[in-house]
VOGU-3710 file (C-alpha; in Angstrom, 3 decimals, decimal comma):
1> mtgvrlagaa> 9,989/-26,125/-0,732  11,532/-23,977/1,964  11,727/-20,603/0,322  11,157/-18,505/-2,752  13,549/-17,633/-5,512  13,427/-13,915/-5,751  13,493/-11,123/-8,226  17,049/-10,010/-8,465  18,536/-13,179/-6,961  19,368/-14,815/-10,260
11> npagaganfa> 19,221/-11,607/-12,279  20,212/-8,725/-10,022  20,340/-5,938/-12,505  18,926/-7,054/-15,792  15,394/-8,286/-15,986  13,561/-5,322/-14,623  15,505/-4,999/-11,392  14,826/-1,274/-11,375  12,691/1,407/-12,956  15,368/2,877/-15,130
21> rpraarrtpr> 14,019/4,040/-18,442  12,987/0,859/-20,329  15,422/0,113/-23,044  12,641/-0,611/-25,519  9,836/1,750/-24,522  7,915/2,688/-27,622  4,757/4,342/-28,789  3,605/1,660/-31,213  3,825/-2,106/-30,805  6,762/-3,729/-32,498
31> paapraarsf> 5,976/-6,811/-34,566  6,913/-9,976/-32,753  9,895/-11,879/-34,039  8,951/-14,822/-36,274  8,632/-18,023/-34,319  7,628/-20,440/-37,030  10,965/-22,185/-36,796  10,275/-23,362/-33,253  9,937/-27,137/-33,162  7,194/-28,656/-31,060
41> pdpiqfiqvr> 7,241/-32,022/-29,321  5,408/-34,972/-30,700  2,023/-35,068/-28,876  2,194/-38,774/-28,051  5,770/-38,533/-26,867  4,931/-35,514/-24,711  1,941/-37,179/-23,060  4,166/-40,139/-22,270  6,703/-37,806/-20,715  3,983/-36,232/-18,626
51> scifgrvtnt> 2,842/-39,621/-17,500  6,203/-39,885/-15,798  5,688/-36,520/-14,160  2,302/-37,324/-12,659  1,394/-40,537/-10,983  -2,041/-41,080/-9,538  -3,558/-37,746/-8,513  -3,741/-37,388/-4,737  -5,070/-34,930/-2,210  -2,977/-31,800/-1,868
61> vdsagtgggr> -4,546/-29,632/0,803  -6,682/-29,666/3,904  -8,948/-27,007/5,347  -5,905/-25,057/6,477  -4,318/-25,211/3,041  -1,537/-27,616/3,930  -2,565/-31,112/2,829  -5,396/-33,602/2,758  -8,091/-31,667/0,918  -10,526/-32,798/-1,732
71> aapggsasal> -8,852/-34,887/-4,394  -8,969/-34,323/-8,104  -10,529/-37,049/-10,253  -8,784/-40,351/-9,796  -6,781/-42,261/-12,371  -3,291/-42,114/-13,766  -2,011/-39,048/-15,515  -1,904/-40,846/-18,845  -5,656/-41,396/-18,623  -6,401/-37,743/-17,926
81> avgtpltsip> -6,867/-34,889/-20,351  -3,671/-33,007/-19,612  -3,522/-30,428/-22,342  -2,472/-30,194/-25,942  0,869/-29,139/-27,411  0,594/-25,634/-28,812  0,939/-25,446/-32,586  0,846/-21,662/-33,052  2,124/-18,818/-30,921  -0,455/-16,165/-29,964
91> dyrneihtae> 0,467/-12,527/-30,397  -0,960/-11,111/-27,188  1,750/-8,453/-26,998  0,201/-6,538/-29,868  -3,107/-6,391/-27,988  -1,469/-4,202/-25,323  -1,764/-0,424/-25,551  1,323/1,577/-24,666  1,129/4,438/-22,182  1,989/8,113/-22,253
101> dvidveaygg> 4,611/9,783/-20,101  2,461/12,846/-19,389  -0,893/12,692/-17,605  -4,116/14,019/-19,071  -6,179/14,246/-15,888  -9,512/14,132/-17,716  -8,559/11,008/-19,692  -6,573/9,302/-16,916  -7,853/5,854/-15,990  -10,306/5,862/-18,874
111> gfdltrrata> -11,903/9,087/-17,706  -13,170/9,252/-14,136  -16,109/11,327/-13,005  -14,135/14,164/-11,450  -17,240/15,442/-9,658  -17,162/12,429/-7,313  -15,216/14,174/-4,588  -14,243/13,406/-1,047  -16,690/14,441/1,642  -16,105/15,678/5,159
121> pklrvgrdrw> -15,033/12,800/7,434  -18,033/11,059/8,945  -17,871/8,912/12,068  -20,262/6,025/12,453  -22,522/6,279/15,497  -24,588/3,190/16,216  -25,768/0,997/13,355  -26,578/3,474/10,617  -26,013/7,023/11,836  -23,058/9,146/10,774
131> fnllwlipig> -21,601/12,147/12,587  -19,920/14,852/10,484  -16,565/15,471/12,163  -16,501/19,092/11,003  -18,844/19,711/13,903  -15,808/19,149/16,124  -14,540/22,609/15,127  -17,341/24,621/16,794  -17,622/22,013/19,551  -13,887/22,275/20,212
141> falliagvav> -14,050/26,068/20,269  -16,942/25,955/22,735  -15,044/23,490/24,926  -11,984/25,749/24,808  -14,036/28,719/26,023  -15,528/26,567/28,766  -12,044/25,321/29,633  -10,811/28,889/30,074  -13,683/29,578/32,474  -12,897/26,424/34,442
151> gkglhnmpav> -9,179/27,226/34,406  -9,734/30,709/35,824  -11,967/29,300/38,532  -9,404/26,665/39,507  -6,538/29,141/39,410  -8,229/31,307/42,041  -8,614/28,427/44,492  -6,019/28,511/47,323  -5,384/24,785/47,104  -4,649/25,051/43,374
161> qsfiqrypgt> -2,384/28,059/43,903  -0,467/26,065/46,498  -0,219/23,180/44,037  1,147/25,535/41,337  3,741/26,926/43,741  4,879/23,388/44,569  4,879/22,315/40,924  5,510/25,457/38,828  5,697/23,388/35,646  9,398/23,107/34,822
171> dsagvppglp> 12,160/21,004/36,313  15,517/21,959/34,813  17,688/19,761/37,027  20,303/17,891/34,997  19,240/19,396/31,641  22,057/20,992/29,609  20,984/24,476/28,422  20,888/25,382/24,757  19,652/23,870/21,497  22,337/23,032/18,907
181> awigwthffn> 21,947/23,865/15,215  21,416/20,226/14,177  18,107/20,227/16,054  16,944/23,129/13,899  18,008/21,424/10,671  16,359/18,109/11,490  13,277/20,023/12,666  13,013/21,806/9,298  13,535/18,621/7,276  10,871/16,945/9,388
191> lfmmmfiirt> 8,448/19,815/8,756  9,196/19,842/5,018  8,752/16,088/4,555  5,675/15,833/6,760  3,936/18,174/4,328  4,340/15,612/1,523  3,588/12,652/3,776  0,320/14,121/5,061  -0,928/15,240/1,634  -0,210/11,904/-0,009
201> giqilcdhpr> -1,537/9,979/2,975  -4,896/11,702/2,586  -4,760/11,019/-1,171  -4,157/7,311/-0,519  -7,081/7,222/1,905  -9,337/8,631/-0,828  -8,586/5,655/-3,081  -10,627/3,552/-0,666  -12,449/6,195/1,369  -13,469/3,900/4,228
211> lyfsrnatpg> -11,808/2,680/7,400  -12,543/-0,544/9,264  -11,684/-2,069/12,631  -12,334/-5,517/11,207  -10,390/-7,907/9,012  -13,343/-7,736/6,634  -14,099/-4,662/4,568  -17,859/-4,857/4,260  -19,266/-1,436/3,310  -22,003/-0,154/5,558
221> kdewlrvgpp> -21,305/-2,822/8,167  -17,623/-2,885/9,093  -16,665/0,715/8,295  -16,325/3,115/11,230  -15,267/6,194/9,260  -15,668/7,311/5,667  -14,653/10,292/3,557  -16,812/9,505/0,545  -20,429/8,798/-0,413  -22,108/5,529/0,634
231> vpddelwtan> -21,608/2,481/-1,576  -24,580/2,138/-3,959  -26,599/-1,057/-4,203  -24,963/-2,171/-7,452  -23,491/-5,651/-7,921  -21,150/-4,291/-10,617  -19,786/-1,549/-8,344  -16,002/-1,775/-8,109  -13,382/-0,395/-5,757  -12,071/1,795/-8,593
241> adtvalppqf> -15,527/3,317/-8,990  -15,581/3,996/-5,246  -12,548/6,289/-5,325  -12,992/10,011/-4,714  -11,066/13,072/-5,840  -9,373/15,785/-3,811  -8,609/19,365/-4,840  -5,236/19,375/-6,668  -3,604/21,635/-4,080  -4,847/19,600/-1,150
251> glpgfrhsig> -4,158/16,009/-2,100  -1,100/14,949/-4,048  -1,536/14,544/-7,015  -5,208/15,353/-6,311  -7,130/13,523/-9,052  -9,060/10,260/-8,715  -7,343/6,873/-8,446  -3,865/8,415/-8,493  -2,722/6,071/-5,731  0,252/4,816/-7,744
261> larwwhlgvd> 1,905/8,229/-7,819  0,690/9,108/-4,332  2,352/5,953/-2,977  5,684/6,790/-4,627  5,602/10,210/-2,996  4,419/8,814/0,324  6,772/5,848/0,623  9,742/7,614/-0,970  9,522/10,602/1,369  8,904/8,161/4,237
271> vlwllngavf> 12,359/6,706/3,602  13,929/10,170/3,809  11,842/10,987/6,890  13,069/7,825/8,602  16,682/8,664/7,714  16,218/12,150/9,155  14,679/10,595/12,259  17,560/8,150/12,613  20,072/11,017/12,469  18,010/12,889/15,065
281> yvllfatgqw> 17,909/9,862/17,395  21,660/9,259/17,136  22,591/12,887/17,786  19,964/13,208/20,508  21,532/10,469/22,618  25,143/11,106/21,584  25,039/14,732/22,744  22,884/14,381/25,849  20,076/16,443/24,328  17,677/13,581/25,098
291> rhivptswdv> 17,272/15,125/28,571  15,342/17,967/26,931  12,490/15,681/25,812  12,691/12,541/27,982  11,075/12,804/31,436  13,429/11,693/34,201  11,086/12,174/37,166  7,476/11,340/37,978  7,093/15,021/38,834  6,509/15,584/35,134
301> fpnaasvavq> 2,829/14,666/35,582  1,935/17,157/38,357  4,045/19,750/36,547  2,051/19,094/33,353  -1,235/19,442/35,254  -0,017/22,702/36,775  0,932/24,087/33,362  -2,432/23,057/31,888  -4,273/25,027/34,581  -2,008/28,039/34,007
311> ylsldwptdn> -2,595/27,967/30,244  -6,364/27,606/30,627  -6,498/30,448/33,148  -4,609/32,655/30,636  -2,012/33,284/33,364  0,633/31,550/31,292  3,780/30,102/32,862  7,199/31,515/32,160  8,512/29,892/28,986  12,212/28,994/28,912
321> gwvaynglql> 12,617/26,206/26,386  16,279/27,119/25,900  16,963/25,635/29,334  14,132/23,149/29,841  10,622/22,486/28,563  7,689/22,582/30,935  5,945/19,369/31,916  3,208/19,612/29,277  5,730/20,294/26,515  7,932/17,475/27,773
331> lsyfttvfia> 5,118/14,917/27,626  3,916/16,071/24,202  7,411/16,033/22,648  8,216/12,665/24,198  4,941/11,229/22,876  5,564/12,616/19,397  9,187/11,507/19,075  9,150/8,167/20,871  5,554/6,938/20,526  3,761/8,540/17,561
341> apaalitglg> 6,683/8,384/15,112  7,459/4,673/15,759  3,703/3,963/15,677  3,530/5,495/12,198  6,279/3,127/11,037  4,839/0,027/12,711  1,283/0,576/11,476  2,615/1,352/8,002  4,479/-1,958/7,904  1,307/-3,615/9,189
351> mspalsqrvh> -0,298/-2,863/5,816  2,296/-4,900/3,905  0,815/-8,007/2,211  4,165/-9,814/2,365  4,591/-9,205/6,102  0,954/-9,985/6,835  1,148/-13,320/5,010  4,321/-14,234/6,901  3,614/-12,987/10,440  0,239/-14,700/10,783
361> wlskrlsiqh> 0,228/-14,793/14,575  0,056/-10,991/14,540  -1,766/-10,164/11,310  -4,674/-12,486/12,070  -5,394/-10,532/15,256  -4,189/-7,127/14,122  -5,158/-7,160/10,459  -4,287/-4,755/7,691  -7,545/-2,923/8,387  -6,645/-2,445/12,051
371> arslhflvlv> -3,207/-1,212/10,970  -4,760/1,170/8,447  -7,180/2,619/10,988  -4,417/3,030/13,584  -2,195/4,616/10,928  -4,977/7,128/10,284  -5,300/7,878/14,007  -1,545/8,533/14,142  -2,081/11,024/11,311  -4,851/12,690/13,327
381> yflffilvhv> -2,482/12,934/16,303  0,212/14,584/14,169  -2,282/17,076/12,731  -3,507/17,971/16,223  0,063/18,247/17,529  1,084/20,517/14,642  -1,918/22,784/15,219  -1,294/23,153/18,959  2,497/23,306/18,601  2,487/26,097/16,007
391> tmvlttsalr> -0,162/28,029/17,957  1,865/27,905/21,173  5,142/28,800/19,435  3,603/31,922/17,903  1,680/33,028/21,015  4,438/32,536/23,622  7,506/34,675/22,860  7,420/34,010/19,108  10,728/35,698/18,250  12,610/33,937/21,034
401> nlnhmfaard> 11,072/30,552/20,165  11,925/30,936/16,467  15,491/31,902/17,368  15,783/28,745/19,471  14,731/26,458/16,642  15,952/28,219/13,498  18,986/30,224/14,641  20,328/28,266/17,661  20,396/31,411/19,814  18,528/32,664/22,893
411> dnswigfgif> 17,440/36,255/22,265  14,588/38,316/20,834  16,230/39,306/17,541  14,548/38,888/14,146  17,145/36,458/12,792  15,174/33,328/13,601  12,000/34,872/12,174  13,805/35,631/8,908  15,104/32,076/8,581  11,675/30,718/9,493
421> saamvltaia> 10,030/32,912/6,843  12,461/31,685/4,183  11,773/28,091/5,226  8,013/28,655/4,943  8,387/30,221/1,489  10,416/27,206/0,362  7,788/24,851/1,789  4,966/26,780/0,101  6,764/26,662/-3,255  7,250/22,916/-2,904
431> wvwatpftir> 3,569/22,523/-1,970  2,383/24,357/-5,101  5,021/22,776/-7,382  4,422/19,139/-6,466  1,100/18,527/-8,236  1,879/20,060/-11,669  5,327/18,450/-11,624  3,767/15,051/-10,929  1,285/15,475/-13,784  3,992/16,512/-16,259
441> hprvvqrvgy> 6,672/14,052/-15,112  4,999/10,942/-13,657  7,824/8,674/-14,825  10,340/10,713/-12,844  8,208/10,284/-9,725  7,888/6,561/-10,477  11,611/6,016/-11,012  12,817/8,143/-8,084  10,235/6,552/-5,807  11,369/3,113/-6,882
451> alvgpfqrml> 15,018/4,023/-6,286  14,142/4,966/-2,704  11,647/2,213/-1,873  12,593/-0,593/-4,263  15,305/-2,161/-2,071  12,818/-2,601/0,784  10,139/-3,937/-1,567  12,541/-6,530/-2,987  13,724/-7,486/0,494  10,152/-8,264/1,553
461> eqldpkpgaf> 9,767/-10,547/-1,461  12,197/-12,877/0,261  9,605/-13,650/2,929  7,989/-17,067/2,647  4,182/-16,871/3,000  2,841/-19,618/5,215  -0,500/-21,401/4,723  -2,848/-22,410/7,472  -3,494/-19,063/9,161  -7,140/-18,862/8,149
471> tekdisphhw> -9,978/-21,355/8,239  -13,375/-21,360/6,586  -14,913/-19,453/9,490  -12,582/-16,551/8,614  -13,892/-16,189/5,044  -15,123/-12,650/4,430  -18,832/-12,144/3,767  -18,018/-9,404/1,256  -15,133/-9,403/-1,219  -14,709/-6,169/-3,145
481> rngrlpetve> -14,481/-6,385/-6,924  -12,172/-4,475/-9,214  -10,878/-4,117/-12,733  -12,509/-3,374/-16,069  -14,689/-6,300/-17,019  -14,011/-8,307/-20,197  -16,614/-6,802/-22,498  -15,187/-8,267/-25,693  -17,030/-10,461/-28,178  -14,364/-13,114/-27,534
491> ykeleandfk> -15,215/-13,349/-23,849  -18,975/-13,251/-24,308  -18,848/-16,122/-26,798  -16,717/-18,204/-24,446  -19,008/-17,432/-21,537  -22,088/-18,391/-23,556  -20,603/-21,866/-24,026  -19,597/-22,153/-20,355  -15,928/-21,735/-21,363  -15,753/-25,163/-23,008
501> dwrlkvyglv> -13,881/-23,574/-25,915  -11,573/-21,499/-23,691  -7,897/-22,430/-23,709  -5,020/-21,307/-21,518  -2,002/-20,926/-23,788  1,378/-21,312/-22,083  4,345/-20,538/-24,301  7,514/-18,524/-24,684  10,831/-19,721/-23,276  9,617/-23,218/-22,429
511> ehpmefsled> 10,467/-26,693/-23,666  6,841/-27,694/-24,185  4,434/-24,914/-25,253  0,976/-26,103/-24,279  -2,663/-25,133/-24,185  -5,066/-26,279/-21,483  -8,819/-26,406/-21,408  -10,662/-25,814/-18,159  -11,216/-29,575/-17,955  -7,478/-30,136/-18,368
521> lmalpyheqi> -6,730/-27,874/-15,422  -9,365/-29,579/-13,308  -7,750/-32,927/-14,069  -4,420/-31,808/-12,629  -3,634/-32,164/-8,901  -6,061/-29,961/-7,021  -4,777/-27,288/-4,677  -6,737/-24,991/-2,416  -5,777/-22,390/0,129  -7,511/-19,895/2,372
531> sqhfciqaws> -5,681/-16,607/2,203  -6,178/-12,897/2,573  -6,378/-10,697/-0,486  -4,707/-7,284/-0,242  -5,664/-4,589/-2,718  -3,256/-1,716/-3,247  -6,233/0,555/-2,544  -6,201/-0,927/1,000  -9,329/-3,073/1,125  -8,855/-6,727/2,008
541> gvakwggvqm> -10,793/-9,955/2,222  -10,284/-13,605/3,110  -11,373/-16,230/0,586  -10,855/-19,890/-0,222  -9,235/-20,436/-3,590  -9,170/-23,721/-5,480  -7,272/-24,672/-8,603  -3,831/-25,784/-9,689  -0,434/-24,638/-8,469  1,723/-22,735/-10,925
551> ktimdivkpl> 4,602/-25,086/-10,215  2,444/-27,908/-11,600  2,064/-25,990/-14,857  5,793/-25,280/-14,875  6,575/-28,955/-14,353  4,647/-29,622/-17,557  5,926/-26,858/-19,831  9,455/-26,781/-18,333  10,674/-23,151/-18,569  14,132/-22,763/-20,077
561> peakwavfys> 17,006/-21,489/-17,904  16,867/-18,072/-19,553  13,195/-17,606/-18,611  13,082/-15,094/-15,734  9,515/-13,800/-15,870  6,024/-15,160/-16,355  3,739/-12,687/-18,127  0,011/-13,215/-17,612  -2,361/-11,930/-20,294  -6,020/-11,233/-19,553
571> mglgatggiy> -9,204/-11,230/-21,568  -10,100/-8,203/-19,455  -9,267/-4,763/-20,742  -7,235/-1,997/-19,244  -9,104/1,155/-18,306  -7,748/3,011/-21,351  -8,010/0,107/-23,785  -5,842/-2,821/-24,726  -5,669/-6,008/-22,686  -4,559/-6,156/-19,074
581> ynahhigqmd> -1,300/-7,949/-18,312  1,278/-8,340/-15,566  4,741/-9,863/-15,172  5,872/-11,938/-12,174  9,342/-13,172/-11,407  9,667/-16,868/-12,067  11,055/-17,388/-8,571  7,633/-16,608/-7,126  5,835/-18,882/-9,568  7,004/-22,170/-8,066
591> hhmtmlaykm> 6,033/-21,125/-4,561  3,537/-23,472/-2,932  0,986/-20,660/-2,494  1,147/-19,361/-6,069  -1,720/-20,850/-8,019  -4,197/-20,535/-10,866  -7,640/-20,472/-9,277  -10,811/-21,622/-11,003  -12,813/-21,848/-7,776  -13,616/-19,365/-5,034
601> ndqqlpymhg> -15,222/-20,418/-1,765  -15,997/-23,896/-3,179  -17,925/-22,425/-6,120  -16,840/-21,821/-9,675  -14,896/-18,593/-9,905  -17,407/-15,714/-10,161  -17,442/-13,543/-13,243  -16,454/-10,433/-11,272  -13,478/-12,244/-9,752  -11,960/-13,559/-12,969
611> rplrlrnelq> -13,881/-16,514/-14,382  -12,650/-18,829/-15,741  -9,130/-18,419/-14,275  -7,172/-15,994/-12,135  -3,738/-15,815/-10,543  -2,991/-15,946/-6,813  0,463/-14,789/-5,686  0,261/-14,110/-1,965  3,369/-11,917/-1,865  1,803/-9,229/-4,021
621> hgfklvkwik> -1,019/-6,723/-4,035  -4,209/-7,584/-5,864  -3,648/-5,532/-9,021  -0,865/-7,959/-9,990  -3,129/-11,000/-9,641  -4,450/-11,099/-13,192  -8,064/-12,170/-13,720  -9,734/-13,671/-16,813  -6,413/-15,194/-17,871  -5,995/-16,396/-21,447
631> giefvadyrd> -2,245/-16,789/-21,769  1,056/-17,102/-19,910  4,301/-16,237/-21,656  7,689/-17,040/-20,118  10,232/-14,392/-21,087  13,776/-13,339/-20,292  12,830/-9,681/-19,832  9,510/-7,873/-19,523  10,844/-4,551/-20,797  10,002/-5,442/-24,395
641> igsgyggyse> 6,306/-5,792/-23,505  3,839/-2,908/-23,400  5,541/0,260/-22,200  8,184/-1,793/-20,475  7,329/-1,377/-16,795  6,042/-4,869/-16,083  2,267/-4,571/-16,288  -0,715/-2,526/-17,373  -1,027/-0,682/-14,048  2,720/-0,110/-13,949
651> dhkyfgrhqt> 2,564/1,317/-17,491  -0,606/3,403/-17,263  -1,125/4,088/-13,548  2,555/4,317/-12,574  2,365/1,530/-10,015  5,487/-0,385/-9,019  6,452/-3,883/-10,111  7,519/-4,747/-6,567  4,514/-3,946/-4,383  5,077/-5,786/-1,125
661> l> 4,497/-2,683/1,028
//
């Protein structure tokens, strides 16, 4: 196998290729079409056919996940328990609850405790001490006052005055005067979109309110910063329970575990922000305006130092940004445009599960948690830059500065101020409007977000995850748990009998509908892999998974040509009721790293991680990797199932079916 068949490759537009309104979305389940007429293979004949499929079971993997690992029980396939032809079709579809298209915040996600709110950011100091970063406000003010005193003292020194005369702060040689109107337009669009990006970025952080500079995500040990309460000593504590809420007009949308909608806003606006940035870059270099923000002489550093002393001494330098920026402005604008902005993109891509599984040489050393922490630090830089930038604009010839940026003119008229005021009113309206609009129209946010981001998500699905990046020494000591546990009578009875009566039912558009016991699956060729789990909430963990490859199951049941999706049904429940389910494109199911795991770290699969069986698809985020599986249905289109968006979280939490970013 050299690649993966992809969503959209064989079925570009039909089977869920976009988030257009599902053609069969409905409020009540529709009775399944009668299937009694389906003919089933003769059991003896089918077992004989399977004997041709499987010879003697051999080793399939080694410690790196590539071959030579522990073998399954020996013997020919005909001597093994390899499943039983299915004689009746289960009706799992009617166990799914459909979703609403308007959000009730109090009932969302099954009803979160809305009093569990984000806290002030706390920085870890030493082993178990935490420093409240709000203290940086008075500390920063005190340092600023002290800096002014130092600046005045330095400014009065003859040597420093001589230095300032030699390096006054601005070098206008070779810089074309004037700022064209397109700079003002791209500046406004950047300001407008950054408002959404920052709000949703903070909202996403609050879905896992901890940052790590480690591949592992062990609470209390690996975290260096947190914006929520400590993790309680509770073995049933989940990542969903760990989420925190933000005020509705601070975060977007503002309520707990709203990461699905926050991501659509964040990633969708990111696309527009990148397009605006690309236009800015092209025009910047095509018109020669790059000389305004790119240093062309090493004198920029002494000029910047000179300007810093002048600002601190309150004897401010002459400002003439229409002709040339001073050294300090030049360095800050260059850093923002050519370092911070690309860093935001690179660290954002570093959190992609598809990229991380493919570019192992980088992701093993610079993991998703490193990327997430660096992404946060880029956010901190932008917030600091905005604060200082706006302060300096308004305190140094405000009218002239606003005319430069908003009216493309160099005078002290009120025209630029008027345009700026209108722009701020528009931004404020958008700020206030965004949260109630998202609550009333979440499907619009989901579909528009998918239209903007979906092409990139589908493109990343074409990457081929490679095994062998991690070894047993990389296995994480702590693996977060998630999902509503299977609290049904059905599950408890199966668990009481050690799942001897559990059966995996595989049916739908297949030649041979089958059911497998746990013993049947263990008798099939054994596959194991060590891979990194990526949760959409941003925690991660490395584990060793053992079980059977999905392509082995597909070799047995033989999906029909019209089968485009594999729908996995869980014994676990969705947060608002009904069973959990998720659809995966069939092209990803025969990948060598897509498997059904019944072991984790050489032990039977733990209850909290999906016992007796869970899915592993290393291209996707964790919410798609169904736990507590009881059935797999091969279908031509997932839009007739549930609310038609491809999974429980897609239906109820407005996640995306393609989640490779």
